[in-house]
A tleap script that builds the chain and sets N, CA, C and O, in Angstrom:
source leaprc.protein.ff14SB
mol = sequence {
  NMET LYS LEU LEU ILE ASN VAL GLU ALA ALA
  LYS SER ILE LYS ALA VAL MET GLN PHE ILE
  GLU SER GLN ASN THR ASN GLY SER GLY ASN
  ARG TRP PHE TYR LYS LEU GLN ARG TYR LEU
  LEU GLU ILE ILE GLU VAL SER GLN SER LEU
  PRO LEU CYS LYS TYR PRO PRO PHE ARG GLU
  LYS LYS LEU HIE CYS ILE ILE TYR LYS ASP
  TRP VAL VAL ALA PHE LYS ASN GLU LYS ASP
  LYS CYS VAL ILE MET ALA PHE VAL TYR GLY
  THR ASN LEU ASN CTYR
}
set mol.1.N position { 13.398 -36.895 15.114 }
set mol.1.CA position { 13.747 -38.562 16.047 }
set mol.1.C position { 15.299 -37.838 14.389 }
set mol.1.O position { 15.714 -37.327 13.349 }
set mol.2.N position { 15.324 -38.862 16.306 }
set mol.2.CA position { 17.572 -38.967 15.701 }
set mol.2.C position { 17.514 -40.489 15.176 }
set mol.2.O position { 16.879 -41.438 15.636 }
set mol.3.N position { 18.832 -40.384 13.479 }
set mol.3.CA position { 18.744 -41.496 13.188 }
set mol.3.C position { 20.226 -41.677 13.308 }
set mol.3.O position { 21.069 -40.934 12.807 }
set mol.4.N position { 20.566 -43.312 14.408 }
set mol.4.CA position { 21.700 -43.349 14.668 }
set mol.4.C position { 22.102 -44.909 13.936 }
set mol.4.O position { 21.399 -45.912 13.810 }
set mol.5.N position { 22.936 -44.757 13.694 }
set mol.5.CA position { 23.692 -46.473 12.976 }
set mol.5.C position { 24.855 -47.101 13.897 }
set mol.5.O position { 25.677 -46.544 14.624 }
set mol.6.N position { 24.602 -48.633 13.570 }
set mol.6.CA position { 25.374 -49.315 14.700 }
set mol.6.C position { 26.507 -49.746 14.147 }
set mol.6.O position { 26.513 -49.673 12.918 }
set mol.7.N position { 27.986 -50.401 14.921 }
set mol.7.CA position { 28.588 -50.772 14.154 }
set mol.7.C position { 28.863 -51.473 13.173 }
set mol.7.O position { 29.722 -51.394 12.296 }
set mol.8.N position { 27.692 -52.485 13.496 }
set mol.8.CA position { 27.649 -53.460 11.905 }
set mol.8.C position { 26.780 -52.776 10.523 }
set mol.8.O position { 27.072 -52.825 9.328 }
set mol.9.N position { 25.836 -52.257 11.084 }
set mol.9.CA position { 25.184 -51.288 9.967 }
set mol.9.C position { 26.240 -50.084 8.945 }
set mol.9.O position { 26.122 -49.701 7.781 }
set mol.10.N position { 27.082 -49.820 9.845 }
set mol.10.CA position { 28.223 -49.159 9.223 }
set mol.10.C position { 29.238 -49.915 8.688 }
set mol.10.O position { 29.743 -49.694 7.587 }
set mol.11.N position { 29.527 -50.730 9.377 }
set mol.11.CA position { 30.785 -51.641 8.392 }
set mol.11.C position { 30.562 -51.536 7.250 }
set mol.11.O position { 31.079 -50.968 6.287 }
set mol.12.N position { 29.160 -52.560 7.567 }
set mol.12.CA position { 28.711 -52.394 5.781 }
set mol.12.C position { 28.514 -51.972 5.216 }
set mol.12.O position { 28.815 -52.268 4.060 }
set mol.13.N position { 27.801 -50.858 5.552 }
set mol.13.CA position { 27.696 -49.675 4.361 }
set mol.13.C position { 28.767 -49.147 3.667 }
set mol.13.O position { 28.879 -49.093 2.443 }
set mol.14.N position { 29.853 -48.608 4.822 }
set mol.14.CA position { 31.058 -48.404 4.585 }
set mol.14.C position { 31.510 -49.303 3.489 }
set mol.14.O position { 31.699 -48.969 2.319 }
set mol.15.N position { 31.686 -50.677 4.096 }
set mol.15.CA position { 32.425 -51.130 2.356 }
set mol.15.C position { 31.182 -50.691 1.355 }
set mol.15.O position { 31.525 -49.976 0.413 }
set mol.16.N position { 30.089 -50.958 1.426 }
set mol.16.CA position { 29.731 -50.528 -0.015 }
set mol.16.C position { 29.817 -49.037 -0.409 }
set mol.16.O position { 29.664 -48.816 -1.611 }
set mol.17.N position { 29.992 -48.196 0.229 }
set mol.17.CA position { 30.433 -46.685 -0.243 }
set mol.17.C position { 31.837 -47.495 -0.962 }
set mol.17.O position { 31.788 -47.660 -2.181 }
set mol.18.N position { 32.696 -47.840 -0.440 }
set mol.18.CA position { 34.379 -47.990 -1.014 }
set mol.18.C position { 34.249 -48.973 -2.457 }
set mol.18.O position { 35.120 -48.777 -3.304 }
set mol.19.N position { 33.263 -49.945 -2.730 }
set mol.19.CA position { 33.156 -50.404 -3.754 }
set mol.19.C position { 32.457 -49.495 -4.782 }
set mol.19.O position { 33.036 -49.312 -5.853 }
set mol.20.N position { 31.356 -48.951 -4.575 }
set mol.20.CA position { 30.771 -47.807 -4.923 }
set mol.20.C position { 31.910 -46.471 -6.284 }
set mol.20.O position { 31.768 -45.970 -7.399 }
set mol.21.N position { 33.114 -46.499 -4.953 }
set mol.21.CA position { 33.846 -45.700 -4.937 }
set mol.21.C position { 34.897 -46.319 -6.168 }
set mol.21.O position { 34.921 -45.851 -7.306 }
set mol.22.N position { 35.549 -47.188 -5.815 }
set mol.22.CA position { 36.115 -48.003 -6.812 }
set mol.22.C position { 36.012 -48.498 -8.438 }
set mol.22.O position { 36.926 -48.885 -9.165 }
set mol.23.N position { 34.260 -48.312 -8.804 }
set mol.23.CA position { 33.542 -48.723 -10.064 }
set mol.23.C position { 33.856 -47.411 -10.187 }
set mol.23.O position { 34.648 -47.212 -11.108 }
set mol.24.N position { 33.431 -46.183 -9.430 }
set mol.24.CA position { 32.823 -45.045 -10.094 }
set mol.24.C position { 33.981 -44.120 -9.545 }
set mol.24.O position { 34.983 -44.231 -8.839 }
set mol.25.N position { 33.121 -42.887 -10.438 }
set mol.25.CA position { 34.196 -41.400 -9.862 }
set mol.25.C position { 34.854 -41.033 -8.516 }
set mol.25.O position { 34.607 -41.618 -7.461 }
set mol.26.N position { 35.708 -40.017 -8.655 }
set mol.26.CA position { 36.240 -40.281 -7.241 }
set mol.26.C position { 34.515 -39.301 -6.453 }
set mol.26.O position { 33.759 -38.525 -7.038 }
set mol.27.N position { 34.467 -39.781 -5.066 }
set mol.27.CA position { 32.882 -39.075 -4.608 }
set mol.27.C position { 32.014 -40.176 -5.039 }
set mol.27.O position { 32.027 -40.573 -3.874 }
set mol.28.N position { 31.686 -40.558 -5.301 }
set mol.28.CA position { 30.777 -41.638 -5.575 }
set mol.28.C position { 30.094 -41.983 -4.967 }
set mol.28.O position { 28.902 -41.738 -5.149 }
set mol.29.N position { 30.616 -42.841 -3.784 }
set mol.29.CA position { 30.620 -43.763 -2.285 }
set mol.29.C position { 29.757 -42.092 -1.155 }
set mol.29.O position { 28.705 -42.318 -0.557 }
set mol.30.N position { 30.040 -41.458 -1.119 }
set mol.30.CA position { 29.673 -41.016 -0.876 }
set mol.30.C position { 28.702 -39.993 -1.447 }
set mol.30.O position { 28.778 -39.081 -0.623 }
set mol.31.N position { 27.767 -39.588 -2.452 }
set mol.31.CA position { 26.562 -39.205 -2.887 }
set mol.31.C position { 26.064 -40.741 -2.317 }
set mol.31.O position { 25.384 -41.057 -1.341 }
set mol.32.N position { 26.676 -41.481 -3.305 }
set mol.32.CA position { 25.481 -42.291 -2.501 }
set mol.32.C position { 24.998 -42.807 -1.236 }
set mol.32.O position { 23.941 -43.438 -1.262 }
set mol.33.N position { 25.623 -42.634 -0.083 }
set mol.33.CA position { 25.830 -41.948 0.864 }
set mol.33.C position { 24.607 -41.341 1.341 }
set mol.33.O position { 23.464 -41.588 1.724 }
set mol.34.N position { 25.707 -40.125 1.048 }
set mol.34.CA position { 24.306 -38.895 1.252 }
set mol.34.C position { 22.867 -39.157 0.110 }
set mol.34.O position { 22.500 -37.987 0.006 }
set mol.35.N position { 22.101 -39.796 -0.574 }
set mol.35.CA position { 21.322 -40.672 -0.603 }
set mol.35.C position { 20.535 -41.288 0.435 }
set mol.35.O position { 19.661 -41.034 1.264 }
set mol.36.N position { 21.127 -42.049 0.076 }
set mol.36.CA position { 20.182 -43.182 1.646 }
set mol.36.C position { 20.125 -43.271 2.848 }
set mol.36.O position { 19.504 -43.967 3.652 }
set mol.37.N position { 21.254 -42.039 2.910 }
set mol.37.CA position { 20.800 -40.560 4.398 }
set mol.37.C position { 19.798 -40.015 4.482 }
set mol.37.O position { 19.051 -39.922 5.456 }
set mol.38.N position { 19.646 -39.382 2.891 }
set mol.38.CA position { 17.943 -38.219 2.869 }
set mol.38.C position { 16.732 -39.583 3.067 }
set mol.38.O position { 15.684 -39.435 3.696 }
set mol.39.N position { 17.229 -41.143 2.257 }
set mol.39.CA position { 15.931 -41.519 2.271 }
set mol.39.C position { 16.061 -42.061 4.250 }
set mol.39.O position { 15.884 -41.309 5.208 }
set mol.40.N position { 16.154 -42.455 4.261 }
set mol.40.CA position { 16.018 -43.020 6.044 }
set mol.40.C position { 15.926 -42.162 6.529 }
set mol.40.O position { 14.911 -42.367 7.195 }
set mol.41.N position { 16.340 -40.932 6.815 }
set mol.41.CA position { 15.274 -39.785 7.637 }
set mol.41.C position { 14.494 -39.777 6.872 }
set mol.41.O position { 14.653 -40.953 6.544 }
set mol.42.N position { 13.706 -39.440 6.234 }
set mol.42.CA position { 12.211 -39.121 5.397 }
set mol.42.C position { 11.529 -40.360 6.044 }
set mol.42.O position { 10.426 -40.326 6.589 }
set mol.43.N position { 12.256 -41.369 5.926 }
set mol.43.CA position { 11.181 -43.053 6.390 }
set mol.43.C position { 11.383 -43.046 7.693 }
set mol.43.O position { 10.674 -43.916 8.197 }
set mol.44.N position { 12.216 -42.297 8.744 }
set mol.44.CA position { 12.151 -42.473 9.527 }
set mol.44.C position { 10.617 -41.525 10.861 }
set mol.44.O position { 10.425 -41.396 12.070 }
set mol.45.N position { 10.076 -41.206 9.797 }
set mol.45.CA position { 8.869 -40.017 9.957 }
set mol.45.C position { 7.301 -40.996 10.317 }
set mol.45.O position { 6.340 -40.940 11.085 }
set mol.46.N position { 7.919 -42.016 8.999 }
set mol.46.CA position { 6.803 -43.109 9.852 }
set mol.46.C position { 7.285 -44.314 9.923 }
set mol.46.O position { 7.127 -45.298 9.200 }
set mol.47.N position { 7.821 -44.158 10.759 }
set mol.47.CA position { 8.912 -45.751 10.875 }
set mol.47.C position { 7.769 -46.422 11.982 }
set mol.47.O position { 7.441 -47.606 11.901 }
set mol.48.N position { 7.285 -45.607 12.893 }
set mol.48.CA position { 6.712 -46.029 14.353 }
set mol.48.C position { 5.519 -47.353 13.766 }
set mol.48.O position { 5.262 -48.457 14.247 }
set mol.49.N position { 4.996 -46.650 12.558 }
set mol.49.CA position { 3.662 -47.258 11.760 }
set mol.49.C position { 3.979 -48.229 10.705 }
set mol.49.O position { 3.033 -48.638 10.033 }
set mol.50.N position { 5.591 -48.823 10.364 }
set mol.50.CA position { 5.762 -50.216 9.645 }
set mol.50.C position { 5.651 -51.026 10.270 }
set mol.50.O position { 5.802 -50.687 11.444 }
set mol.51.N position { 5.356 -52.490 10.089 }
set mol.51.CA position { 4.909 -53.768 10.993 }
set mol.51.C position { 6.313 -54.449 11.098 }
set mol.51.O position { 6.877 -53.677 11.873 }
set mol.52.N position { 7.019 -55.207 10.860 }
set mol.52.CA position { 8.195 -55.795 11.755 }
set mol.52.C position { 8.679 -56.803 10.729 }
set mol.52.O position { 7.870 -57.650 10.349 }
set mol.53.N position { 9.550 -56.802 10.383 }
set mol.53.CA position { 10.628 -57.640 9.540 }
set mol.53.C position { 9.906 -59.015 8.835 }
set mol.53.O position { 9.801 -59.966 9.609 }
set mol.54.N position { 9.528 -59.167 7.805 }
set mol.54.CA position { 9.024 -60.817 7.323 }
set mol.54.C position { 10.424 -61.726 7.852 }
set mol.54.O position { 10.323 -62.759 8.512 }
set mol.55.N position { 11.730 -61.118 7.422 }
set mol.55.CA position { 13.265 -62.289 7.729 }
set mol.55.C position { 13.430 -62.437 8.733 }
set mol.55.O position { 13.894 -61.544 9.442 }
set mol.56.N position { 12.864 -64.559 9.537 }
set mol.56.CA position { 12.659 -64.361 10.765 }
set mol.56.C position { 13.856 -64.259 11.662 }
set mol.56.O position { 13.592 -63.768 12.760 }
set mol.57.N position { 15.108 -64.600 11.468 }
set mol.57.CA position { 16.158 -63.658 12.753 }
set mol.57.C position { 16.546 -62.177 13.319 }
set mol.57.O position { 17.273 -61.789 14.233 }
set mol.58.N position { 15.578 -61.414 12.177 }
set mol.58.CA position { 15.196 -60.097 12.360 }
set mol.58.C position { 14.448 -59.775 12.684 }
set mol.58.O position { 14.602 -58.614 13.064 }
set mol.59.N position { 12.672 -60.453 12.929 }
set mol.59.CA position { 12.099 -60.902 13.251 }
set mol.59.C position { 11.330 -60.693 15.010 }
set mol.59.O position { 10.618 -59.978 15.715 }
set mol.60.N position { 12.100 -61.866 14.953 }
set mol.60.CA position { 13.010 -62.635 16.588 }
set mol.60.C position { 13.189 -61.280 17.514 }
set mol.60.O position { 12.708 -61.163 18.642 }
set mol.61.N position { 14.002 -60.237 16.802 }
set mol.61.CA position { 14.690 -59.066 17.236 }
set mol.61.C position { 14.293 -58.237 17.109 }
set mol.61.O position { 15.068 -57.297 16.932 }
set mol.62.N position { 12.436 -57.888 17.102 }
set mol.62.CA position { 11.642 -57.632 16.789 }
set mol.62.C position { 12.145 -56.057 15.983 }
set mol.62.O position { 12.073 -54.840 16.152 }
set mol.63.N position { 12.501 -56.740 15.347 }
set mol.63.CA position { 13.126 -55.186 14.075 }
set mol.63.C position { 12.111 -54.514 12.816 }
set mol.63.O position { 11.193 -55.194 12.357 }
set mol.64.N position { 12.426 -52.902 12.249 }
set mol.64.CA position { 11.882 -53.105 11.257 }
set mol.64.C position { 12.292 -52.841 10.394 }
set mol.64.O position { 13.064 -51.883 10.345 }
set mol.65.N position { 11.783 -53.977 8.692 }
set mol.65.CA position { 12.320 -53.296 7.988 }
set mol.65.C position { 11.854 -52.245 6.752 }
set mol.65.O position { 10.704 -51.964 6.416 }
set mol.66.N position { 13.015 -51.801 6.238 }
set mol.66.CA position { 12.736 -51.045 4.591 }
set mol.66.C position { 13.928 -51.704 3.388 }
set mol.66.O position { 14.812 -52.550 3.519 }
set mol.67.N position { 13.498 -50.918 2.253 }
set mol.67.CA position { 14.082 -51.930 1.477 }
set mol.67.C position { 14.590 -50.431 0.273 }
set mol.67.O position { 13.756 -49.684 -0.238 }
set mol.68.N position { 15.695 -50.350 0.120 }
set mol.68.CA position { 16.410 -49.749 -0.592 }
set mol.68.C position { 17.293 -49.502 -1.692 }
set mol.68.O position { 18.484 -49.200 -1.772 }
set mol.69.N position { 16.506 -49.685 -2.402 }
set mol.69.CA position { 17.675 -50.307 -3.935 }
set mol.69.C position { 16.968 -51.545 -3.545 }
set mol.69.O position { 15.799 -51.929 -3.524 }
set mol.70.N position { 18.497 -52.169 -3.151 }
set mol.70.CA position { 18.321 -53.564 -3.870 }
set mol.70.C position { 18.456 -54.202 -2.176 }
set mol.70.O position { 18.312 -55.380 -1.847 }
set mol.71.N position { 18.744 -53.135 -1.352 }
set mol.71.CA position { 19.499 -53.234 0.432 }
set mol.71.C position { 18.033 -53.418 1.638 }
set mol.71.O position { 17.039 -52.709 1.795 }
set mol.72.N position { 18.422 -54.518 2.227 }
set mol.72.CA position { 17.697 -54.455 3.059 }
set mol.72.C position { 18.537 -53.372 4.289 }
set mol.72.O position { 19.727 -53.128 4.485 }
set mol.73.N position { 17.107 -52.849 5.031 }
set mol.73.CA position { 17.698 -51.779 5.737 }
set mol.73.C position { 16.477 -52.477 7.481 }
set mol.73.O position { 15.254 -52.599 7.560 }
set mol.74.N position { 17.410 -52.713 8.371 }
set mol.74.CA position { 16.824 -53.215 9.640 }
set mol.74.C position { 16.999 -51.926 10.736 }
set mol.74.O position { 17.884 -51.071 10.775 }
set mol.75.N position { 16.217 -52.053 11.312 }
set mol.75.CA position { 16.239 -50.727 12.818 }
set mol.75.C position { 15.106 -51.638 13.199 }
set mol.75.O position { 14.321 -52.531 12.879 }
set mol.76.N position { 15.717 -50.511 14.418 }
set mol.76.CA position { 14.509 -50.858 15.604 }
set mol.76.C position { 14.252 -49.272 16.039 }
set mol.76.O position { 14.905 -48.362 15.530 }
set mol.77.N position { 13.371 -49.083 16.894 }
set mol.77.CA position { 12.417 -47.631 17.009 }
set mol.77.C position { 12.953 -47.777 18.741 }
set mol.77.O position { 12.876 -48.854 19.331 }
set mol.78.N position { 13.372 -46.784 19.254 }
set mol.78.CA position { 13.637 -46.271 20.562 }
set mol.78.C position { 13.470 -44.885 21.324 }
set mol.78.O position { 14.333 -44.025 21.506 }
set mol.79.N position { 11.702 -44.890 21.852 }
set mol.79.CA position { 12.256 -43.165 22.430 }
set mol.79.C position { 12.506 -42.121 21.319 }
set mol.79.O position { 11.593 -41.675 20.624 }
set mol.80.N position { 13.193 -41.929 21.252 }
set mol.80.CA position { 13.043 -40.490 19.881 }
set mol.80.C position { 14.747 -40.786 18.871 }
set mol.80.O position { 15.548 -39.890 18.604 }
set mol.81.N position { 14.886 -42.199 18.507 }
set mol.81.CA position { 15.570 -42.272 18.165 }
set mol.81.C position { 15.072 -43.420 17.493 }
set mol.81.O position { 14.148 -44.088 17.957 }
set mol.82.N position { 15.890 -43.793 15.949 }
set mol.82.CA position { 15.930 -44.738 15.401 }
set mol.82.C position { 17.335 -45.149 14.579 }
set mol.82.O position { 18.084 -44.577 13.787 }
set mol.83.N position { 17.264 -46.494 15.235 }
set mol.83.CA position { 18.929 -47.177 15.581 }
set mol.83.C position { 19.165 -47.711 14.052 }
set mol.83.O position { 18.185 -48.432 14.241 }
set mol.84.N position { 19.482 -47.968 12.963 }
set mol.84.CA position { 19.957 -49.174 11.706 }
set mol.84.C position { 21.146 -50.024 12.895 }
set mol.84.O position { 22.193 -49.801 13.504 }
set mol.85.N position { 20.082 -51.140 12.677 }
set mol.85.CA position { 20.807 -52.463 13.132 }
set mol.85.C position { 21.608 -53.517 12.535 }
set mol.85.O position { 22.216 -54.450 13.060 }
set mol.86.N position { 21.435 -53.053 10.932 }
set mol.86.CA position { 21.537 -54.679 10.171 }
set mol.86.C position { 21.566 -53.933 8.584 }
set mol.86.O position { 20.472 -53.459 8.279 }
set mol.87.N position { 22.759 -53.752 7.447 }
set mol.87.CA position { 22.207 -53.559 6.140 }
set mol.87.C position { 22.378 -54.741 5.735 }
set mol.87.O position { 23.041 -55.300 6.609 }
set mol.88.N position { 22.160 -55.450 4.905 }
set mol.88.CA position { 22.325 -56.839 3.641 }
set mol.88.C position { 21.342 -56.582 2.989 }
set mol.88.O position { 20.176 -56.329 3.291 }
set mol.89.N position { 22.151 -56.699 1.599 }
set mol.89.CA position { 21.812 -56.604 0.464 }
set mol.89.C position { 20.837 -58.601 0.121 }
set mol.89.O position { 21.024 -59.767 0.469 }
set mol.90.N position { 19.917 -57.862 -0.683 }
set mol.90.CA position { 18.220 -58.297 -0.378 }
set mol.90.C position { 18.281 -60.013 -0.796 }
set mol.90.O position { 17.784 -60.886 -0.084 }
set mol.91.N position { 18.860 -60.222 -1.845 }
set mol.91.CA position { 19.605 -61.877 -1.744 }
set mol.91.C position { 20.032 -62.460 -1.251 }
set mol.91.O position { 19.631 -63.611 -1.079 }
set mol.92.N position { 21.299 -61.883 -0.650 }
set mol.92.CA position { 21.626 -62.730 1.016 }
set mol.92.C position { 21.099 -62.994 1.851 }
set mol.92.O position { 21.618 -63.735 2.686 }
set mol.93.N position { 19.890 -62.531 1.999 }
set mol.93.CA position { 18.185 -62.936 2.867 }
set mol.93.C position { 17.874 -64.496 3.213 }
set mol.93.O position { 16.814 -64.507 3.838 }
set mol.94.N position { 18.251 -65.484 3.095 }
set mol.94.CA position { 17.637 -67.011 2.740 }
set mol.94.C position { 16.426 -67.369 3.765 }
set mol.94.O position { 16.658 -67.921 4.841 }
set mol.95.N position { 15.488 -67.114 3.466 }
set mol.95.CA position { 14.433 -67.937 4.322 }
set mol.95.C position { 14.038 -69.820 4.385 }
set mol.95.O position { 13.161 -70.242 5.139 }
savepdb mol mol.pdb
quit
């Protein structure tokens, strides 16, 4: 299965990478991204069986959610690909 990241999620991920890089050593943002990517690639193997998100706006869009550290990753499954639709800091989701 292919892993794709939509534009909005990519912007969020890039902002996190830049912040991490600004607070740490050179390359730390890229290292963080590679860890995230490995995690997501493992998860998409079982993503078909995950329930829909509990967060109402994501649920309405029929998105599935997983947690990566303090981050919520909302995604949808399409035929042979998994598309990351949102990457949001968990405490920013107001129920």
